[in-house]
Structures are given as C-alpha cells and as structure tokens.
matplotlib code that plots the C-alpha trace (Angstrom):
import matplotlib.pyplot as plt

x = [9.6, 6.0, 3.2, 1.8, 5.2, 5.7, 2.2, 2.9, 6.3, 4.7, 2.0, 4.5, 6.4, 3.3, 0.8, 3.0, 6.0, 8.4, 12.0, 13.9, 16.0, 13.0, 11.0, 14.0, 14.0, 10.2, 10.6, 13.3, 11.0, 8.2, 10.5, 11.9, 8.3, 7.4, 10.6, 9.8, 6.3, 7.5, 5.2, 5.6, 4.1, 1.4, 0.5, 0.3, -2.4, -4.3, -4.4, -5.7, -8.3, -9.5, -9.8, -10.9, -11.5, -7.7, -6.6, -3.0, -4.1, -6.0, -3.3, -0.4, 0.0, -0.7, 3.1, 3.7, 0.9, 2.4, 5.9, 7.3, 8.6, 5.1, 4.0, 5.5, 3.6, 0.3, 1.0, 1.7, -1.6, -3.6, -2.1, -3.1, -6.8, -6.7, -8.8, -6.3, -8.5, -11.4, -15.1, -14.9, -13.3, -13.5, -14.7, -14.8, -18.3, -17.2, -14.1, -12.8, -12.6, -9.8, -7.3, -7.6, -6.1, -3.0, -1.6, -1.3, -5.1, -5.6, -5.6]
y = [12.6, 12.5, 13.9, 10.4, 9.2, 12.4, 12.0, 8.4, 9.2, 12.0, 9.6, 7.0, 9.5, 11.3, 8.5, 5.5, 7.1, 5.4, 6.7, 8.0, 4.9, 2.6, 5.1, 5.1, 1.2, 1.1, 3.7, 1.5, -1.5, 0.5, 1.7, -1.8, -3.2, -0.4, -1.0, -4.7, -4.0, -1.1, 1.4, 4.7, 5.0, 7.4, 5.1, 2.2, 4.2, 5.1, 1.5, 0.2, 3.0, 2.2, -1.5, -1.9, -5.6, -5.9, -5.7, -6.3, -9.4, -10.8, -10.1, -11.5, -15.2, -16.1, -16.4, -13.0, -11.3, -12.5, -11.4, -8.5, -7.0, -6.3, -4.6, -1.2, -1.4, -2.2, 0.7, 3.1, 2.3, 2.4, 5.9, 7.1, 6.0, 2.6, -0.2, -3.1, -5.4, -6.0, -5.9, -7.1, -5.1, -6.2, -3.4, -3.6, -3.7, -1.6, 0.3, -2.5, -4.7, -2.5, -4.3, -7.3, -5.1, -4.3, -2.4, 0.9, 1.1, 0.8, 4.1]
z = [-7.3, -8.3, -6.2, -5.5, -4.2, -2.1, -0.6, 0.3, 1.8, 3.9, 5.1, 6.0, 8.1, 9.6, 10.1, 10.4, 12.1, 9.7, 9.7, 6.7, 6.1, 6.0, 3.8, 1.4, 1.4, 0.7, -2.1, -3.7, -3.5, -5.2, -7.9, -8.5, -8.8, -11.2, -13.3, -13.4, -14.7, -16.9, -15.4, -13.5, -10.0, -11.2, -14.1, -11.6, -9.6, -12.8, -13.9, -10.6, -10.5, -14.0, -13.3, -9.6, -10.1, -10.4, -6.8, -5.7, -3.8, -6.8, -9.4, -7.4, -6.6, -3.0, -2.4, -4.0, -2.0, 1.2, 0.3, 2.3, -0.9, -2.0, 1.2, 0.0, -3.3, -1.5, 1.0, -1.9, -3.5, -0.3, 0.6, -2.8, -2.5, -4.2, -2.6, -2.7, -0.6, -3.0, -2.3, 1.3, 4.0, 7.6, 9.8, 13.6, 15.1, 18.1, 19.1, 21.3, 18.2, 16.9, 19.1, 16.8, 14.1, 16.0, 19.0, 17.1, 16.9, 20.6, 22.3]

ax = plt.figure().add_subplot(projection="3d")
ax.plot(x, y, z, "-o")
ax.set_aspect("equal")
plt.show()
C-alpha cells in the first residue's frame, strides 16, 4: 500500500470515524477508478497537482461527479492535499454557519 493510500485510510479512520469494512470498500473503489484510468494512486495525485485546472468536478460529467462511486476518489485526493473544488470554495462567515455544512461540524 502506498503512503498516499495509507495516509488517506488513516484520515478516514481518525478524522471521519469510518470503520474498516467501509474503508476497504472505498479503497476498492479508488483502485477500480485507477485501474480504469490506467494510473496508480500516487500518479493520480501527481497529475492533479501538476494540472490544478483539472479538478475532479470539472473532468467528470455532471452525472459522474454526483455518483457515489466517485466520492472515494475525491476523498482520496482531498486527504492528500489536492483542491478538487476549483477556484471557489465556500467558507462560513461565522462559526454558526458551519451547521449548513453538516451536523458533524457543529460542536
């Protein structure tokens, strides 16, 4: 297992609280995506970092971007420092606005 995949798996466990079975499922989805595109996970990161204008959301069709099968790939890239959202990122104006981003951000 590459360092990038290991780092991602650890983040899913530590930060997200994802169990082993789901992490394994997400790893399988990532590896299937990489096999389909004939690229290793580390190469995938390198390509996105070299070409920041090619974000996951821009390269995939709207239907593909919404597909649950691509969430693990996007997560992998995010946890390895790749900006998959493009130039605009919505940031909350105040801590209370975090609730709009999901219950896990409300403390």
